[in-house]
Structure formats: C-alpha cells, structure tokens
N, C-alpha and C positions, 0 to 999 in steps of 0.2 A: 603323390607326385614324386618322381625321382629324377629331377633334372640335374645333371652333373655340373651345370653352370652355377647353380645356387645351392643345391642340397646334396650332401653325401648321407644317404639314408643308413648306411652301415654304421657310420659313426654318429648318427643323429646330429649332424653338424650343418647348420645353415650359415653360409658366408654371404652376407648381404652387401652387394656393391652399391655404393652411393656416391653422389657428388656433395661435398661438404656445403652446408647451408642451403640445400635445395628444398623448397617447401614441398614439392611433389614427392621427393624421396622420403621426407619426414612423414607425410600423410600415409604413404604406403607402408612405411616401417611400423607405424601404429597398427595398421591392419594385420601385418605379418605377425607381430608379437601377440596380438589378440588371438590369432588363429593357431600359432605354434605353441604358445604357452611354455616358454623355455624354462629350464632349470637354472640357467645362468646366462648372463649377457656380457659380452666382451666388446670393447670399443677401441678403435684406433686412438692412441694418445699415450704420452709418456707414462711408463709404469710407476714412476715415483710420485705421480699425482694421485694414487689411490687413496691416501689419507684425506684428500680434499673432497672426495665424492659426496660425503654427507653435507658439506657446506654448499656444494654446487646444487644439491637437491633440496636444500633448506627452503621451506615455504616463503621465507623472507627474501630469498634471492630472486631478483628480477632482471632478466636479460635485457640488454647485452652486458655480459660480464666476461672476464677472462682470467685464466690462471697465468700469472707472470712468473717466469723462472729466472732467478738471478744466479749466474754462474761466474766463476773466476774467468776473467778475460785472458785470451792468449797473448803471447808476446807481440809487441808492436801495436797493440790497440790503445786507443786514447784513454780508456777508463779501466779501472781495476776490475770492474764487473760488467757483464753484458746481460741485457734483458731480452728474453724471447717470450712470445705470447701464444696462448692456446685459447682462442675466443669461442664464446657461445652466444648465439642469438636465440630468439624464441623458437625457431624451427631448425636449429642445429641438430643433426642426426645424433651426435654424441649426447646432447642434453636430453633429447627425447628418449634415447635408450636408457640412460642412467635413471631418469625419472620413472620409467616403466619398471625397471628392476626394483627400485625402492618401493613403488606402489604395490608390487607383488611379493615383496619380502624375499627376493632371490639375490644371490651374489652378483656383483658387477665389478669388472676390473678393466683397467687400461692395459694395452698389450704392446705398445710401441717401446722403442729404446728409451732409457732415462733421458730426461731433458738435458742433463749435463753431459751426455755422451754423443751429442750431435754437433760438435764444433766445426767440422769441415763444411757441413751444409749451411750452418747459420753464421759463420764468420766471413761469408762472401760479402760483396759490396751491396748487400740489401739495406734499404733504409730501416731505421729503427722500427717504424710502424709496419714494415714488411717482413719482419722476422717472425714467421708463423711456424709454430711447432706442428701444425697440421700438414706441412709440406706444400709445395707449389702445385697448382693445377694449371700451369701455363700450357700444357699440352692439350687442354680442352679448347684452346683458342688458336693454336698454330699447328703446323705440320701438314704434310701432303694429304693425309687421309681426311682431316677435318676441313682443309681448304677445298678439296675436291667435293666433299659432301655438301659444303655450303654452296658451292657453285651449282650443284645438281638440284638443291632444294630452293634456290633463289634467295638464300640468306646472305647477310653481309659479313658475318664472321662466325666463329665457333660458338660464341655465347648465344647468338640467335638460333643456331642449329640446335643447341641444347634445349632452349625454350620451345622450339617447334616440336621436337621429338618427345620431350619428357614433361616439362612444366605444364603443358596443355593437358596432361593426363592426371592432374591432381584429384579429380573427382571419380576416376575410373576405379571400380571395385576389384579388378583383376590384378592384385598385387603380384602374383606369380609371374604373369607375362611381363609386367612392368620391370621387375628386377632382372628377369632373364634378358630383356632387351638392353637394360643398362649394362649388364655384365658383358654382353656381346659387343656393345658399342665401345666400352672401355678396353676390351681385349683387342679390338682393332687399333685403338690408339697405342696400346702397349706394343703391338706387333711392329709398329712403325718406329719404335724407340730402340736404340742400340743398347746392348749389355754394358758397353763402356760408359755410356752416359748414365745409366742407372747405378753403376758401381761408383762413379765419381760423385753423384749427388747424394749418396747414402741410401738409395732405395733398397738395394739388395740386402744391406746390413739390417735395415729396419724390418724387412719382410722375414728375415731369419729370426729376429726377435719375436715377431708376431706368431710365427709358426711354433716357436719353442714354448711360449706361454699358452698358446691354444692347446698344444699337446699336453702340457702340464695340467691344465684345467679339465681337459677331456678325461684324463686318467683319474681325476679326483671327483668327478661329478656324474651322477646318474640322471639321465633324461636329456632332452634336446638342449643344445647350446646354440645361441645366436651370436655371431661375430659381425659387427658393423664396421666396415672398413672402406676407405676410398676405392672406387671402382678400379682404379689403375692397379691396385695391389691384390684384388680378389683372386685372380687366377693363380697367383703364386702361393696362396695359403692352402691349396689342396694337397701339397706335398707333405709327407710325413717329416717330422723334425727329429734330427739326431743330436742336436745341440742343446745346451742349457741356456736359460734366459740370462741376459746381462743384467746384473744388479747395479743399482745406483751406488756410487761411491759416497761413503759417509763424509759429510762436511764439504762436498763439492759444490753445493749451492743450496738456495732456499727458494720456496715457492709460496705465493700468496694468491688468494682470490681477490680480484680487484674489479671495480666498475670499468666498463668498457663502453665504446660509443659506436653508433651506426657508421659514422664517417670512417672509422678505422677498419670497418668490415668491407669497404668498397674496393673492388678489384681495380677500379680506375685510379685509385690513390696508392697503388703499390702493394695491396694485400694479396699475396700469391694464391691463397685458397678461397678467395671471395668471389662473389658474383657482382657484376656492375650495378650500381645504384641499388643498394640493399634495401632501401625503404620501399621500393616497388615490391620486392619479394616478401617483405614483412606484411604488406597489405594483402597480398595474395594469400598468405598463410592465414590471416584473420578471416578471409572469406572462403576458406576451404570447404566449410560445411555447405555453402551455397554453390559449390562447384565453380567458383570464380565469377558467377553471375553478378552483373552490376559493377565489375571492377573498373572498366573504362570510365563509366559515369562518375564513380566515386573519386577516382584519381583526378579527372579533369576538373570537376567542380571543386574538389579540395584544393587544387592548385590555384584556381581562380579566387577562392576565398583567401588563400595565402597571399596572393597579389593584392587583394583588397586591403588586407591588414598591414602589409608591409610596404607596398609601392604606390598604391593609389591609382595606377593606370590599369583598371580592370576591364577586360573585354566585356562587351555587351552580352545580354542573354542569347540573342540569335547566334553570335559568334561561338559562345560556349556550347550551345546545342549543336551547332555545325561540327565542332571538334569532336563531340561525343559520337555523333553519327558517323563521322569519318573514321574514328577509331574502330567502331563496330564493323564498318564495311571493309576496312583494311584487314581486320582479323578474319572475316568471312572469306575474303578474296585469297588470303594466304592459308586457308584451311585450318583455322584455329577456332576453338569454341568461344573464346573471349579474347579481348585485346591483351596482347603481351606488351612488354616494355617498349619495343621498337614501334609498335602500332600507336601507343599513346604519344610517344615523342614525335612521330611523323604527323599525327593529327594536330598536335599543338603547334608544331612548326608551320603547318599549312594554314591553320586558322588564326592563330594568335599573332603571328609575325606579319606585319603589313608591308614593310619595306623589303628591299632586296637583302638577303642574308649575306653579310660580308665573308671574306675568306676565313677569318676567325669566327668563333662562336658569338652569336648575338647575346646581349645582356639578358634578354628574356629566356633564351634557351639555357644559358648558364644558370639562371635562377631555377629553372625547371630541373636541371641536373642536381643542384644542391637540395631541392625539395624532395626529389625522388631518392636521394641518398639518406636523408633523415638526420636528425640532430639528437636523438634520444640517447641518454646515458643510463645504464642500469643501476641496480642497488645490490649491496651485499649485506648480510646480517652483521651485527656488531661482533659476533663471535668469530668473524673472519680474521680478526686480530691484525688490523693494519698497524704498521710500525708507528711509534710515537711521532716521528717527523711528519708522516702523512696526516695524522689526526691534528697535529699542531697547525699545519698549513691550512687544512680544511676549516678548522675552527676560526683561524685568523681571517680567512677569506670571507666567511659568513658574517663575522662580526663587523667587517668593514663594508658590508653591503654588496659583495660580489656574488653572482649566481654560480652555483656549482652543481645545479640539478640537471643541466643538459650541456651539449657541446656547441651551443650557438655562440658565434662571435659577436660581441657587443662593443659599442663605443662608450667610454666613461670619461667625463670631464671632471677634473679635480682642481678646486680652488686652493692651491697649495700655500698661498700667502695668508689668507684670512681664516681658513677653517682647519683647525688641528686634525680633525678626523680625516679630512681629505689629504692632508700632508702625510698622515700615517698610511693611508691607502696608496699614495705615491711611493712611499718607501717600500711597501709590500710588493708593489709591481716591480720596482727596481731590483728588489731582493730575489724575486722569482726569476727574473731575467738573468741575474748574475749567476745563479746556481744551475742555469741551463735548462729550465723548464720552458715550455712553449706557451705559458699562461698569458703573458702580456707583451705587447709591442707598443712602444711610444711613438706616436705619430705627430705630436706637436707640443709646443709649450716652451717656457724659458729653459735655456741651456747654460747652467752655471759653469760647466766645464769649458765651453768655448766662448763665453761672454756674449751670447746671442739671444735676442728676444727676451731680455730680462724684464721688459715692461709688460709682458703677457701675464695675465693673472691665472690662467688655467693651463694645466697639463692635460693632454688628450691621449688616451690609451685605447688600443684595441685589445680586448680581453676575451679569453675562451678557456674554460676549465675542461680540457679534453682528457681522456684516459691517459694520454702520454704524459700529462702533468704528474699524475699520481705515480706512474711507472718510474719517472725520473726521481721523484721523492723516495720511492722504495729503493732505488739504486743507492741513494745517498744515506739511507737509514742505517746502513752498516757502520757509518762513521759519525752520525749525528742524530740527536734526538730533538733538537730545536732548530729553528730557521737560522738563528745567529751562529750556532755551531756548524751548520751546513755551509754557511757563507765563509766562515773562517777556514773550513776544510778545503773548499773549492779554491779560495784565494791562495792558500799555501801550496796547493797542488799546481795551480797555474803559474805561480812564481817559479816553482821548481821546473816547470816545463819551458820557461823562457830560454834557458840554455839549450835545451833540446831543439827548440824551434829556431835557433840562431839569433835569439834576442837577449841572450845573457849579457849582463853588464850594460843594460839599456835602461837608462833612467826613465825615459818617456813611457816605455812599455810597463814598467813597474808602477809609475804614477797613474797610468790608465787603470790599473787594477785597484789602486787605492781610491781613485775617484769613483769607480763603480761601487766600492764598499761604502763610501760616504753617501752617495745618492740612495743606496739601499737602506740607509738608516743604521748601519753598523755602529756609527757614532763613536763613542769613546772606546768601544770594543775593538775598533779598527786599529787602535794603538798596539794591539798584540801583533799585528803584522808589519808595523812600521820598521822594526829592526831588520826584517827581511828586505823591505823595500830600500832601506838606507844602504844596505850592502850593494844593491844594484846601482844606486846613485853614485856612491863614492868610488866605484870602479868603472864607471862609464867613461870611455875615452873620447866621446864625441861631444864637442861643445854645443852643437845644434840641438842634440837630444836633451842635454842638461838644461838649456835655456827653455825649451818647450816644457820640460817637466817643472821648472821653476815657475813659469807662467801659470801652469795648471794648478799648482799648489796655492798660489796667491788667489786665483779665482775661487778655489774651494774655500779658502780662508774667508774670503769676502762673503760667500754665501753660507757661512757656517750655521747661522741660526735656522735657515730653512732646511738645511741638511741634517740638523740635529746634532751638531758637534758642540757640546757644552764646554768641554775642557780643551782649550786650544794649545796647551803646553806641548803635547806630543807632536801636534801638527807644526807648531812653531819650531820645534827642534828639527824636524825634517826640512822645513824651509831654510833654516840656517845651514844644515848640512849640504843642501843643494847649492846654496849661494857660495859656500866656501869651495865646493868642487868646481864651480864655474870660474871662480877667481884663479884657481890653479891652472885651468885649461886656457884662459885668455892669452897669456904670454906665448903659448905654443902656436898661436896664429901666425907669428912671424915666420914660421917654417912652412906656411901654406904654399903649395905649388900654384902655378899659373892657372890650372884648371880648378883650383879650390877657392880662389879669391872671391868670386861672385857669391858662393855659398857662405863664406865667412862674413861678408858684408851684410847679407840678408840676415844672418844670425845676429849680428850686432844691432841691426835695425829692430829685430824682435826683442832684443835685450833692452833697448831703450824703452819700448812700450812696457816691458815687465818692470823696469825700474820705476817708471811713472806710476804703475799700479801699486808697487810696494810703498811708494811715498804716500799715495792717497789713502791706502788702507792701513798705514802706520805699522807695516810689517817689521818685526825686530831684526833688521839687517844693518850692518855697518857699511854705509856707502863710501866712506873714506878709503876703505880697502879696494873699492873698484877703481878709484883714481890712481892708486898705487899700482894696480895691475895694468892699467892702461899706460902708465909711464914706463913700466918694464917692457911692454910691447912696443911702444914708440921708440925705445932706445935702439932698436935694431933697424936694419935697412928694409923698408916695407915696399911692397908694390904700390903704385900710385893710388889705386882705388881704395886699398886698405888704409893708406896714409890719410886720404881725405876723410874717411869715416872716423878715424881716431881724432883728427883735428876738429871735426864737427863736435864730437863729445867734449873736447877740451874747451871749445868756445862756449858751448851751452853751460858748462860748469863754471865759467868765468875764470878759467886758469890760463887763458891766453887772450890777447886783445884782438879786436876785429881786424886791425891793420896787419897782424901777422897772418891771418887767413887770407886777406886780400893779396898780400905780397906772394904768398905761396901759390895762390891760384893763378896770378898773372904769370909767374914763372913757369908753372906747369903748361899753361896754354901756349906760351911763347916758346917752349922748348922744342928742339928739333927731333922729336920722336919719329922714328921711321914708321912705326905702326900708328895710324891715326887713332886707334882705339886707346892707346896709352896716353895720347895727348888729352883726351877727354875723361880719362879714368878717374883722376883726382876729383874733378867736378862731380862725376857720378857718385863717388863715395860720400861727398859732402851732402848731396841732395838725398841720397838713400837714408842717411841718418836724420837729417833735419831739413826737410824741404821748405820749412817756414823761413829759413835764412835767405831764400830768394827775395823775400819782401823786406827783410830787416837789414840785409847787407847789400846795398846798391851795387857794390863792385861785382857781384855775381852776374847780374843782368848786364852790366857794362862789359864784362869779359865775354859773355855769350854774344853780345851785340858786336863786339870787336872781331871775334873769330869768324862770325858769319859775314860781317860787312867787308872784311879785308880779303876774303877768299874769292878766287875766281870760280867760274862755273864748274870746272872739273874738280877743283879742290872741295867745293861745297858739296857736290854729289858724293864725293868720297867720305866727307865728314858726317853727312846727314844721318846715316843709320846709327852711328855711335852717339850723335847728339840726341837722337830719339831714345836710345837706351839710357842715356844719362838722365833724361827728363821723365823717364817712365814712372817713377813714384808719384808724379803729380796726378791729381784726380782731374776729371773733365773741367770742373769749375776753375781750378788753378791753371789749367792749360789756357782757358779763355782769358783769364786775367793776365797771364804772361804775354799772350798774343796782343792784347790791347796795349800793354806797355811798350812792346816792340813797335807796334803800329804808330803810337804817339811819337816815339823817337824818330821814325821815318817820315813824320809829317802826314800820316794817313789817319783819317778819322776812324774811331773805333767802330762806328756804325757801318763802315764799308766792309767789315770783315764778315758780316752776315748777309745772306741773300734770301729773300722770301720768294718762294716758288708758288705761284697760284695753281690751284687744282679746280677744274670745272666741277660744278655741282653734279653733273651726270657721272663723271668719273668717280667722285666720292661715293655716290649712291651705289655704283657698281662694285666698288671696293667693299662697302659694307655688306652687300649681298654675298659676295664671295667669302667674306669673313664669317658670316653666319652659316653658310654652307659648309665651310671647313670645320667649324665648331660642331655642327651636327654630325659630320662624318667621324670626327674624333670621338664624340660621345658614343656613337654606335660601336666604334672599335675599342671602347673602354680605354681610350688614350687621352681623354680630356683631363 
C-alpha cells in the first residue's frame, strides 16, 4: 500500500494519526506495528523525556502514571515552579508504542518540543490538573465541522461522533483503512482551524520540532520508521525539515515518573487531551479481544454491584436486566456493534432512575459518572526516584492508616483528645492542607482557632490521596526534604506574600498563618517563624486587626496541649508583643472619625472578651497597663458612644462608682442633641461593652423608661430605630427579660406579652407533609 495519508513509501515512513488515550487507536496501532515491523518508533512527547523511557516501560510500572515536568515559573506566577503532566493510561498510544519498541529491541524517541520550552501554551489559565503536555484536543468536541457531523449522525457532541466512527471499530482487522479514516477526519478538523490560532497555541512550533527530529532519525536509521502523533498534527509531518531540533536547556527543569489517577484523565474534569469518563474506555480496552462483546452487561451489572456495596439502594434484577437490554437495543438502533458510553448512560437513566430527573444531575447519575470515571491510581518502580519529601509524606500517611493506593475520597473521624495516634493523624491532615496539597479537607470538629465546638471529641476529614497530592509534594521537594521543612518554607513564602497581596503589616493575617502551623503540629518548630510574624504585629496600624490576632493567640495558647505546643515561651513572647502593640494603638481611638466610631466600639467589645480569656488562661500580660491606656484615651474629647464604652470598662474595673455612670447617663439622655442618634449613643456604648449592667445598674432601665415614657408619638418614632441599635447586643432571652421589666413598670402582667396562636390539626398535618416533600426535593437536588 502507498497511501499518502499514512505512508510515504519512498522514505519508508509511517505517520500514524491517533487520538490520545483511544482504545481503538491503541488496538490498531498494535496491529500496524506487528505488520510493519519498524526499525524505530517515534512518539509525540517532550524530547527531554527520553531518559525516562526505560522507567515508563519497566515491568513494575502500572498505568495510570505520568511524567511530571517541573520548570521555573514565569514572572507574575504564584509559585517558583510550575508543574505540567504527560499522562499514560493502559491504552495510551504513547505507552503502547514505547512498550512495543522495547519488546522488539528497537530505538524509541519522543519528538515534541522540550517540556520547558512550552511556556506560552501552558501558562494560560488552565487548572493544574489540566496542564497536559500532550496538548489540547478541544477541537474534537467543538467547531463547525464536528458540530455539523454530529447533527448529521444524530450524535450529541463531538465525543459521541468519535465513538460512533472509530471506537466501534476496535475489533476490525483493517488497520490501514482505520488510520486512513482517522487521518482524513483529523485533516477536516485542521482545515477548519486558522493558522493564527495554531501559531498562538504553539502548534506550529511543536510540529516544526517533530519534523526536525523525524528528519534526523530518518537520516540515521535503516528500515521503516513509525511516528505516532495526534491526528491533528499528522498532515504537517509530511513536509521535509530544514531546521534543527530545539534542545532542552540545561537546568531549566526536572522530570519524574509519578503515579497518576483515572480521575485526572477525565476530559470532564478539565484534562484537555482526555476522553470523557475514562473508566469506560479502560473497560473497553480490557475487552478488546472479545471485540467489545458483553461490554454493556459488564458495565451495568458492575455499577449495580457498586451501588450494592456503597449505597444500599440496589435496583432489582428485572430492572438491571431491562437496563442491559435497553443498552443493547440503543446500540443496535444507532448502528453500533456494542453499547458505547452514551448507550450505557441512557439505559441506566431510563431504567434505574424512578422519579423525574431534576434540572441538575440526579445523585444516582452523578454516582454513575464517578464510577465510569474510575478511581485507580498506578504504580511506579522504586527506581523512579521520588524526591525525599514525597517518600516521607507517603510513609507518614501509611503509618497513620491513610489509604494511598487509589484516588477514592473517604471520610476519617479522629478522636483527637483521647488517642495520640489520631491526634498525630489530625496534624498530618492540617500539615498537608497548609502546604497546598489537596489531600485533606476538614468537615467538622472542635475549632481551637475560633473557640467553637470545643466539646466535640472528633475531628472529621474528607481525605483523598490523588496524583495531584504527589505532584504538589514534588514541586516543594526543591526546597524541602521533610514535611516540617516544607511547612516552614511555605509559611515563610506566604508571609512574604502578605505585602504583595495588600496584607502587609497585618497582624491577623500573620497570626492566621501561625495558627495553621500550630494545628499542623509544627509545634516548637513554629518558633522559627515567630520573629517574622512579630514584625507584622508590631507594625500593624489597625487596632481591630491586633485585637483579633491577640484573641487568636490566646485561643491557641489554651489549646496548646492538643496542638502539640510543649514550650510556651515563644508563644507567650508573641502574646506579650501583641498586647503591647494594642496598648499603643488604644489612645489613637480618640482621633476616630464619626464613621469609625461604631467599628472602634465593636473592637473594644471584642477586646473585653479577649481580656476575660487572658485572665481565665493566666496569660502573662500586665492588665494595669490597659487601665493606663484607657485613662489616656478618656483624657480627650470623645464621641458619646466611645465615651460610654470607656466608662463601662472603668465601672467594671472598679475605678469609678455606679453613681458616676448614672449621672453621666442621665445627662446624655437629657441633653439637647439635634441628632437623636447622639442622644442614645452613650447608652449604646455602655451596653456594647457590658450589657449585664442593665440588670445591676437600675438607673439604666430607669433612663430608658424615662426617655420612652416622656416622648410623644412623633418623638418616639424618631428615637425607636436608635434605641433598637443601642439594645442590639442583647440576646433574645435578655430582650424578653427587659420587656418583662418594662411591662411590670407599666402595670402590665408579664404573661400579657406572649400570645398563643392555635393551629388546627389538619393544618399541622398539611405543614408536615409539605416539609417532608421539601426535604425529599432538596435531597434529590443534593441540597439537603
């Protein structure tokens, strides 16, 4: 045969057009190689990956795996290095070709640009898991040609078109016709793509590199050469090359063979060179010898078994049998020899889902999508040489009982108070979150940082050891060999970024990082970053930020045993520095503008809570200095609300008599303020700091009663909004108590304030029915 689409017989060159990760292409490639018996095999892929070919083909390597390339990031990027991936699944064309070359003892090479030379293409806004060095196959799913063809064939999208035309031919022996059809199909897609677009995304530069290496290998090799490339590029490789290959720059990056996962190969999750739901195609590949026979039955019964083990609501045997029959009939109706991906999904949707399918996807169909995606993670040989940080994290995870053998997301409950091993597992999860891996997400448990749910014994985590976890560890391995070193590196880097993010000189942002370090178990080693955090604290100009940071430090100090902080000296030093900075800022509140008074009083209210926490935990701070700072603040002319707050502090500390507060309060309420808000501002400041004074200082209720009782209707309506603002700190129970006191003063029985409204039994029954119906709807919409 001398088909110019696939073969140049004069040069003994076979250019094999493929779609990456296609089982049908892989099956036909095996047949082509057996028939052609090439002297060398070339594959699309970064040429600097050639030294890793032996590892890729090692018998101990089990797909899915990937080569990760770490290159120095460009300016403006968040990290010093960027990672890109070259994945292999069991039926990746590149893996099939490399294994065939090794089995035959013939040379094999990658022929694409070096991984570090593709910055323009890979620095776009693609997600980390979408940075594929195989290039994007987006054009297989969009564009006028593919859209028109899908309409003509009755397919929903370009992926179903591909399945209809090519994946259905996995058992066909005519590999020549198959690849000729693929070449022509891809040539039509390319013809609908402009040269400007191909130049912008790096396609033309990559193809020039492929031609250059192909020409170089052709000149040095006797016998047939097989070049396996994406079908989009095949047409461009027939041209002779006049250029020299681009070599990788020394020291521009490093590459490793790592484990990868089926989820990261899913086109629906952002992988540009993938097929949707790769687990389906993996099963098709396993059944290639049978020509796909029994695929529908195996997938549907397998999904039913998955439901039986995980959900419990398994369809009955007649329903399962009906789904299998529907899948087979749909495939026959659509002219397919066996059910393809859409046939299986349609059959399950029709048979397994009993209720109306909501606008969003039903939980069962979402489960089907996850199952057809797969959770498998591959293996690499020990000689792959993972960096020490990766090995340290993997060993630690296994020692603490976490599964790292697949990409399944699991829930883990940790008894952090009573079980040291669980406490260590909690710190490991916090550490992995701190350094930016996607391993663990906390979903419940005590929160020492915010003083919430401290009575809960268990922390709950959602954990998943995905390939992205290891790729992040590899990124950090250039700076750290242990998890502690990685945390220290990330913390120092993030502190340096505070200024760039507009959060420089911000005590709360700095303490947030320190809190994360403590939860992660950095413990005494966290002291190494305390000096950096202290710099942020002592330069913070905002009192509110410093108060919040002070509170956080006290809460961390109180939970130090659980957090693993054995030596409190460095932490106490930081508490003291934060306290002193706060005392410096307090007198400056006298200069607060009218629009800043509310925030200043809220800050003082938070400060009172922090002081009580400091007293109860015996934190080493000098409280007499606080009284001196308040005296300096009170010496100036203050807005009424701020003055009320300061006087409440003075009364609580016993530095003034109750009578002094009563006299000031009466004077404020009786004053002739033009603005009614100012008339009640002093009272609002007192209540904001110490609402309990309402019950211990009768003059406060007397004053409220007087101002309300003496007001006419118009004046009362004017004052009411500001009275409500002043009383806002009261909780509902305290509001009821105050209402009862006022009622007694007016001679009204407290019982008259509440009214019982009877509800007929029929109405209650109907309400309960509606409530259950709403709950069912929310559950179906995954909103419960």
